[in-house]
C-alpha positions as CSV (number, residue, x, y, z in Angstrom):
1,X,-59.8,84.2,-216.4
2,X,-59.4,82.1,-213.2
3,X,-59.8,85.2,-211.0
4,X,-62.9,86.2,-212.9
5,X,-64.4,82.7,-212.3
6,X,-63.6,82.7,-208.6
7,X,-65.2,86.2,-208.2
8,X,-68.3,84.9,-210.0
9,X,-68.4,81.7,-207.9
10,X,-68.2,83.5,-204.6
11,X,-70.8,86.0,-205.6
12,X,-73.2,83.2,-206.4
13,X,-72.6,81.8,-202.9
14,X,-73.6,85.1,-201.5
15,X,-76.8,85.1,-203.6
16,X,-77.8,81.6,-202.6
17,X,-77.3,82.2,-198.9
18,X,-80.1,84.7,-199.3
19,X,-82.4,82.5,-201.5
20,X,-83.9,79.4,-199.8
21,X,-84.4,76.3,-201.9
22,X,-88.2,76.7,-201.9
23,X,-88.1,80.1,-203.7
24,X,-88.9,80.1,-207.4
25,X,-86.0,82.4,-208.1
26,X,-83.0,80.8,-209.8
27,X,-79.9,81.9,-211.8
28,X,-79.9,80.2,-215.3
29,X,-76.8,78.3,-216.2
30,X,-74.2,80.5,-217.7
31,X,-75.8,83.8,-216.7
32,X,-74.0,86.5,-214.8
33,X,-74.8,87.1,-211.2
34,X,-77.9,89.3,-210.7
35,X,-77.5,92.9,-209.5
36,X,-80.4,92.7,-207.1
37,X,-79.2,92.8,-203.5
38,X,-80.7,89.6,-202.1
39,X,-79.0,90.0,-198.7
40,X,-81.2,93.1,-198.2
41,X,-84.3,91.1,-199.0
42,X,-83.8,87.4,-198.5
43,X,-86.0,85.2,-200.7
44,X,-88.3,82.7,-199.0
45,X,-91.3,80.9,-200.4
46,X,-93.6,82.5,-197.9
47,X,-92.4,86.0,-198.8
48,X,-92.8,85.1,-202.5
49,X,-96.4,84.0,-201.9
50,X,-97.2,87.1,-199.9
51,X,-95.9,89.2,-202.8
52,X,-97.9,87.2,-205.3
53,X,-101.1,87.8,-203.2
54,X,-100.4,91.6,-203.2
55,X,-99.5,91.7,-206.9
56,X,-103.0,90.3,-207.8
57,X,-104.9,92.2,-205.1
58,X,-106.7,95.4,-206.0
59,X,-106.6,96.4,-202.4
60,X,-103.5,98.4,-203.3
61,X,-105.5,100.9,-205.3
62,X,-107.6,103.8,-203.9
63,X,-111.0,102.2,-204.6
64,X,-109.8,98.6,-204.7
65,X,-110.4,98.2,-208.4
66,X,-106.9,98.1,-209.9
67,X,-104.1,95.6,-209.1
68,X,-100.6,95.2,-210.4
69,X,-101.9,92.4,-212.6
70,X,-104.4,94.7,-214.2
71,X,-101.6,96.1,-216.4
72,X,-99.1,93.2,-216.1
73,X,-100.7,90.1,-217.4
74,X,-98.7,86.9,-217.2
75,X,-99.5,85.4,-220.7
76,X,-98.2,88.5,-222.3
77,X,-94.9,88.6,-220.4
78,X,-96.5,90.6,-217.6
79,X,-97.6,93.6,-219.7
80,X,-101.0,94.3,-221.3
81,X,-102.1,93.6,-224.9
82,X,-105.3,95.3,-225.7
83,X,-104.4,99.0,-225.8
84,X,-101.3,101.1,-226.5
85,X,-101.2,102.9,-223.1
86,X,-101.9,101.5,-219.7
87,X,-105.4,101.9,-218.3
88,X,-105.7,102.8,-214.6
89,X,-108.2,103.8,-212.0
90,X,-111.6,105.3,-213.1
91,X,-110.7,104.2,-216.6
92,X,-108.0,106.8,-216.9
93,X,-105.4,106.3,-219.7
94,X,-101.8,106.8,-219.0
95,X,-99.0,107.9,-221.3
96,X,-97.0,104.7,-221.6
97,X,-97.2,101.1,-222.5
98,X,-96.8,98.9,-219.4
99,X,-93.2,97.5,-219.4
100,X,-92.8,93.7,-219.2
101,X,-91.7,92.2,-215.9
102,X,-89.0,89.7,-217.0
103,X,-85.6,89.0,-215.4
104,X,-85.7,92.1,-213.3
105,X,-83.0,90.8,-210.9
106,X,-80.4,91.6,-213.5
107,X,-81.4,95.2,-214.1
108,X,-80.3,98.4,-212.4
109,X,-83.0,100.8,-213.6
110,X,-86.7,100.5,-214.1
111,X,-89.6,102.2,-215.9
112,X,-89.3,103.4,-219.5
113,X,-87.5,106.5,-218.4
114,X,-85.1,104.8,-216.0
115,X,-86.5,106.8,-213.2
116,X,-86.3,104.0,-210.5
117,X,-83.0,102.5,-209.5
118,X,-84.1,100.0,-206.9
119,X,-86.6,97.2,-207.5
120,X,-87.7,97.3,-203.8
121,X,-89.0,100.8,-204.3
122,X,-90.5,100.3,-207.7
123,X,-94.1,99.6,-206.5
124,X,-94.4,103.1,-205.0
125,X,-94.8,104.6,-208.5
126,X,-97.9,102.7,-209.7
127,X,-99.5,102.7,-206.3
128,X,-99.3,106.5,-206.0
129,X,-99.6,107.5,-209.7
130,X,-102.9,109.4,-210.2
131,X,-103.6,107.6,-213.4
132,X,-102.7,104.1,-212.1
133,X,-103.7,103.2,-208.6
134,X,-104.0,106.7,-207.3
135,X,-103.4,105.8,-203.7
136,X,-101.2,106.9,-200.8
137,X,-98.8,104.7,-198.9
138,X,-100.6,105.8,-195.7
139,X,-103.9,104.6,-197.0
140,X,-102.5,101.3,-198.4
141,X,-101.0,100.5,-195.0
142,X,-104.2,101.4,-193.3
143,X,-106.2,99.0,-195.4
144,X,-103.6,96.2,-195.0
145,X,-103.4,96.7,-191.3
146,X,-107.2,96.4,-191.1
147,X,-107.2,93.1,-193.0
148,X,-107.0,90.1,-190.7
149,X,-105.8,88.1,-193.8
150,X,-102.8,90.3,-194.4
151,X,-102.1,90.9,-190.7
152,X,-101.6,87.2,-190.4
153,X,-99.6,86.8,-193.6
154,X,-97.2,89.7,-192.8
155,X,-96.7,88.5,-189.3
156,X,-95.7,85.0,-190.6
157,X,-93.2,86.5,-193.1
158,X,-91.9,89.5,-191.2
159,X,-92.5,88.6,-187.5
160,X,-94.3,91.9,-186.8
161,X,-97.9,92.6,-185.8
162,X,-97.8,96.0,-187.7
163,X,-97.4,96.2,-191.5
164,X,-94.9,98.9,-192.5
165,X,-93.9,100.3,-196.0
166,X,-90.6,98.3,-196.3
167,X,-92.5,95.1,-195.6
168,X,-95.0,95.8,-198.3
169,X,-92.5,96.9,-200.9
170,X,-90.0,94.1,-200.3
171,X,-92.8,91.5,-200.4
172,X,-94.0,92.7,-203.8
173,X,-90.3,92.7,-205.0
174,X,-89.9,89.1,-203.8
175,X,-92.5,88.2,-206.3
176,X,-91.4,90.3,-209.3
177,X,-87.7,89.5,-208.8
178,X,-88.6,85.8,-209.2
179,X,-90.1,86.3,-212.7
180,X,-87.2,84.5,-214.4
181,X,-87.6,83.6,-218.1
182,X,-84.9,81.4,-219.5
183,X,-86.5,78.4,-221.2
184,X,-87.2,79.5,-224.7
185,X,-86.1,77.6,-227.9
186,X,-83.2,80.0,-228.0
187,X,-82.1,78.8,-224.6
188,X,-82.5,75.1,-225.5
189,X,-80.4,75.7,-228.6
190,X,-77.7,77.3,-226.5
191,X,-77.8,74.3,-224.2
192,X,-77.4,71.9,-227.2
193,X,-80.9,70.4,-226.7
194,X,-82.4,71.8,-230.0
195,X,-81.4,73.3,-233.2
196,X,-82.5,76.5,-235.0
197,X,-84.4,76.1,-238.3
198,X,-82.5,77.5,-241.3
199,X,-84.6,80.6,-241.2
200,X,-84.1,81.1,-237.4
201,X,-80.4,80.7,-237.8
202,X,-80.3,83.3,-240.6
203,X,-82.3,85.6,-238.3
204,X,-79.9,85.0,-235.4
205,X,-77.0,85.9,-237.6
206,X,-78.7,89.2,-238.5
207,X,-79.6,89.8,-234.8
208,X,-76.0,89.3,-233.7
209,X,-74.7,91.8,-236.4
210,X,-77.2,94.5,-235.9
211,X,-79.3,94.2,-232.7
212,X,-77.1,92.6,-230.0
213,X,-75.4,95.8,-228.9
214,X,-78.6,97.1,-227.4
215,X,-80.6,93.8,-226.9
216,X,-77.6,92.0,-225.4
217,X,-77.8,88.2,-224.9
218,X,-78.9,86.4,-222.7
219,X,-81.2,89.1,-221.2
220,X,-81.8,90.6,-224.7
221,X,-81.5,94.0,-223.2
222,X,-78.5,96.1,-222.2
223,X,-80.7,97.7,-219.5
224,X,-79.5,101.1,-220.7
225,X,-81.3,104.1,-222.1
226,X,-81.3,104.7,-225.8
227,X,-82.7,107.1,-228.4
228,X,-84.4,104.8,-230.9
229,X,-85.6,107.2,-233.6
230,X,-89.2,107.4,-232.6
231,X,-90.7,110.9,-233.2
232,X,-92.0,113.0,-230.3
233,X,-95.7,112.5,-229.8
234,X,-97.2,116.0,-229.4
235,X,-100.3,114.7,-227.7
236,X,-98.7,112.4,-225.1
237,X,-95.7,114.8,-224.7
238,X,-93.4,112.1,-223.3
239,X,-89.7,113.2,-223.5
240,X,-88.4,110.1,-221.7
241,X,-85.4,110.4,-219.3
242,X,-85.5,114.2,-219.7
243,X,-88.7,114.1,-217.5
244,X,-86.5,112.7,-214.7
245,X,-83.2,114.6,-215.2
246,X,-84.5,117.8,-216.6
247,X,-81.6,117.9,-219.1
248,X,-82.2,118.6,-222.7
249,X,-79.6,116.0,-223.8
250,X,-81.8,113.3,-222.2
251,X,-84.8,114.0,-224.4
252,X,-86.3,110.8,-226.0
253,X,-84.0,108.5,-224.1
254,X,-86.0,105.3,-223.2
255,X,-84.9,102.1,-221.6
256,X,-84.1,99.2,-223.9
257,X,-86.8,96.6,-223.3
258,X,-86.0,92.9,-223.3
259,X,-87.0,91.0,-226.4
260,X,-87.8,87.8,-224.5
261,X,-91.4,86.8,-225.1
262,X,-91.7,89.6,-227.7
263,X,-94.1,87.4,-229.7
264,X,-96.7,88.0,-227.0
265,X,-95.8,91.3,-225.4
266,X,-97.4,93.6,-228.1
267,X,-98.0,96.5,-228.5
268,X,-94.4,97.7,-228.7
269,X,-92.4,100.8,-227.8
270,X,-92.8,103.0,-224.8
271,X,-96.2,104.3,-226.0
272,X,-97.4,101.2,-227.6
273,X,-97.6,102.9,-231.0
274,X,-96.5,99.7,-233.0
275,X,-98.8,96.7,-233.0
276,X,-96.8,94.0,-234.8
277,X,-93.2,92.8,-234.6
278,X,-93.0,93.4,-238.4
279,X,-93.6,97.1,-237.8
280,X,-90.8,97.2,-235.2
281,X,-88.3,95.5,-237.6
282,X,-89.4,97.9,-240.4
283,X,-88.9,100.9,-238.1
284,X,-85.3,100.0,-237.3
285,X,-84.7,99.1,-241.0
286,X,-85.7,102.6,-242.1
287,X,-84.2,104.9,-239.4
288,X,-82.5,108.0,-240.9
289,X,-79.1,107.7,-239.2
290,X,-78.3,111.4,-239.7
291,X,-80.8,112.5,-237.1
292,X,-79.7,113.3,-233.6
293,X,-82.6,111.4,-232.1
294,X,-80.8,108.1,-232.9
295,X,-78.3,106.5,-230.6
296,X,-75.0,105.6,-232.1
297,X,-75.7,101.8,-232.0
298,X,-78.5,102.2,-234.5
299,X,-76.4,104.0,-237.0
300,X,-74.7,100.7,-238.0
301,X,-77.9,98.9,-238.9
302,X,-78.0,97.5,-242.4
303,X,-80.7,99.4,-244.3
304,X,-83.1,98.4,-245.5
305,X,-83.6,94.8,-244.5
306,X,-85.0,92.8,-247.4
307,X,-88.4,91.2,-247.0
308,X,-86.7,87.8,-246.6
309,X,-84.3,89.2,-244.0
310,X,-87.2,90.7,-242.1
311,X,-88.9,87.3,-242.1
312,X,-85.7,85.6,-240.9
313,X,-85.2,88.1,-238.1
314,X,-88.8,87.7,-236.9
315,X,-88.5,83.9,-237.0
316,X,-85.5,84.2,-234.6
317,X,-87.3,86.7,-232.3
318,X,-90.2,84.2,-232.0
319,X,-87.6,81.6,-230.8
320,X,-87.4,83.8,-227.6
321,X,-90.9,82.8,-226.6
322,X,-90.8,80.9,-223.2
323,X,-94.2,79.3,-222.7
324,X,-93.1,77.6,-219.5
325,X,-92.8,81.2,-218.1
326,X,-96.0,82.5,-219.7
327,X,-98.0,79.7,-218.1
328,X,-96.0,79.0,-215.0
329,X,-98.5,78.2,-212.2
330,X,-96.2,79.7,-209.6
331,X,-96.8,83.1,-211.2
332,X,-100.6,82.8,-211.7
333,X,-103.4,84.3,-209.6
334,X,-103.2,82.5,-206.2
335,X,-106.3,80.4,-205.5
336,X,-108.2,79.4,-202.4
337,X,-106.6,82.1,-200.2
338,X,-109.3,83.4,-198.0
């Protein structure tokens, strides 16, 4: 136990040597050390602010109409809310619901299919995807290098008069890695500052019995890929991780999303097919465990949940809402920039 504590303590020292005191990033009390390699991209306030500018700027798209924030809206946990699948350039509709951007520093794989293993490289996907920003890195860099605003900002952060791909990607990552959500009612209960209602407590008990193996506290995701019983959509034709690996056994494997701020991150599932939390709870309450398209963790779920149990579980899930995160001014559109 002492050795484990010492390892954790020294790892935290390594992290904080790479995060200056003005950066919004922090490690919540009692959480494990993040997996993000901060020494490879030290956090500073200036780099965070540069990343925030880029996140909200449509200059990254081919025709300067789509920004990262177009599909990742802060008040919904940095996803979208008004349609099942993401909308991109020229009004094109993608095949997936935009994933939330919450507590990314503790994750090892990204996107619904787990196809990205490094947060620093994550932005390449939406920038170059033909149904998202439809741009090339060459064209993005050309536009940025022709901008006196960004030339100045990048030189201040990176000390170089030329903007290169690593500077761009790491700057955006400095913003997204800082999106830490850890101030919900659940967190305050764990800190002894509040108490669950009777209904929330009952829901938490159900959650610990049947949901925690995949939606593991305190992140409320295991960060792994699971088969959750959703049927294959013959129109969208999304087979999940199989599209990355090419292996039949990986069909319909999708990354377990965090449940933090789930009250505001609808619609749900990789393709946004479910609109309400109640539908999600009912889905997991009625999964046929005999089917191969269900991961082993789901075969132990008590079925079906009664109406009262569903209400209890939903009450607990709403305790994961962190309004200080959803309305954090540090994460909003930067004002008075140019």
